[in-house]
C-alpha positions as CSV (number, residue, x, y, z in Angstrom):
1,M,-39.6,12.7,-16.5
2,T,-36.9,15.2,-17.0
3,D,-33.7,15.3,-15.7
4,M,-34.4,18.2,-13.4
5,E,-37.6,16.3,-12.1
6,K,-34.9,13.0,-11.8
7,K,-32.5,15.3,-9.8
8,V,-35.2,16.9,-7.4
9,L,-36.8,13.5,-6.6
10,M,-33.6,11.8,-5.9
11,R,-32.6,15.2,-3.4
12,I,-35.7,14.6,-1.8
13,C,-34.9,10.8,-1.5
14,T,-31.3,11.3,-0.1
15,K,-32.5,13.7,2.4
16,I,-35.4,11.6,3.8
17,V,-33.0,8.3,3.7
18,A,-30.4,10.8,5.6
19,E,-32.6,12.0,8.3
20,T,-34.0,8.2,9.0
21,E,-32.5,5.0,9.4
22,L,-34.5,3.6,6.4
23,Y,-31.4,2.2,4.6
24,V,-30.2,0.1,7.5
25,T,-33.6,-1.1,8.7
26,D,-35.5,-1.5,5.3
27,P,-33.7,-4.1,3.2
28,E,-35.9,-2.8,0.0
29,M,-34.9,0.6,0.8
30,Q,-31.2,-0.6,0.5
31,N,-31.8,-2.5,-2.6
32,L,-33.4,0.2,-4.1
33,I,-30.7,3.0,-3.2
34,D,-28.3,0.5,-4.2
35,W,-30.1,0.0,-7.6
36,V,-29.9,3.6,-8.3
37,C,-26.4,3.9,-7.4
38,V,-25.6,1.1,-9.8
39,S,-27.5,2.5,-12.2
40,G,-25.9,5.9,-12.3
41,Q,-22.6,4.1,-12.3
42,I,-23.3,2.4,-15.5
43,K,-24.7,5.3,-17.2
44,E,-21.1,7.1,-16.4
45,N,-19.5,4.0,-17.6
46,N,-21.6,4.1,-21.0
47,N,-20.9,7.7,-21.5
48,R,-17.3,6.8,-21.1
49,I,-17.3,4.0,-23.4
50,R,-19.2,6.3,-26.1
51,E,-16.1,8.9,-25.7
52,L,-13.6,6.5,-25.9
53,T,-15.1,4.8,-28.8
54,G,-15.7,8.1,-30.6
55,E,-12.0,8.6,-29.9
56,Y,-10.9,5.3,-31.1
57,K,-12.7,5.9,-34.5
58,Q,-10.8,9.3,-34.8
59,I,-7.7,7.5,-34.3
60,E,-8.1,4.8,-36.3
61,S,-9.0,6.4,-39.6
62,G,-5.7,8.0,-39.1
63,C,-3.7,5.1,-38.4
64,R,-5.7,3.0,-41.5
65,E,-4.8,5.7,-43.7
66,G,-1.0,5.8,-42.8
67,V,-1.4,1.9,-43.0
68,R,-2.9,2.3,-46.5
69,E,-0.1,4.6,-47.7
70,K,2.3,2.1,-46.4
71,L,0.8,-0.6,-48.1
72,E,0.8,0.9,-51.2
73,R,4.4,2.1,-51.1
74,M,5.2,-1.6,-50.1
75,K,3.3,-2.7,-53.3
76,E,5.4,-0.7,-55.6
77,V,8.4,-1.7,-54.0
78,C,7.6,-5.6,-54.4
79,R,6.7,-4.6,-58.3
80,E,9.6,-3.0,-58.5
81,R,11.8,-5.4,-57.0
82,D,10.0,-8.3,-59.1
83,N,10.7,-6.3,-62.3
84,L,14.5,-6.1,-61.4
85,F,14.6,-9.8,-60.5
86,E,13.2,-10.7,-64.0
87,Q,15.5,-8.1,-65.8
88,Q,18.5,-9.7,-63.5
89,N,17.3,-13.0,-64.7
90,D,17.2,-12.0,-68.3
91,L,20.7,-10.3,-67.9
92,K,22.1,-13.4,-66.5
93,E,20.6,-15.5,-69.2
94,R,21.9,-13.1,-71.8
95,Q,25.5,-12.9,-70.0
96,R,25.5,-17.2,-70.3
97,R,24.5,-16.8,-74.2
98,I,27.6,-14.2,-74.9
99,E,29.9,-16.4,-72.6
100,K,28.9,-19.5,-74.9
101,A,29.4,-17.5,-77.8
102,L,33.0,-16.6,-76.7
């Protein structure tokens, strides 16, 4: 059934229900109508979830790139700091040796 056929059928059913008291008097009719309404809401929610998921994925990839760059920079800073600590220790050791020699 195409979307147009579904819409036409839905409008026909809506007119029948509106012009009669079937919704009030027939519990099965009430359940069927409620089911259609809930089903429609579920479809709308699923569509919105898909939209939000797509938007999230677009944002996430940008954020991850930014995070990767920052992590790489942090690694560079740590390596540089570690090298400086090693140099500092070497210099202190050299300084001690010089002081002993004096």
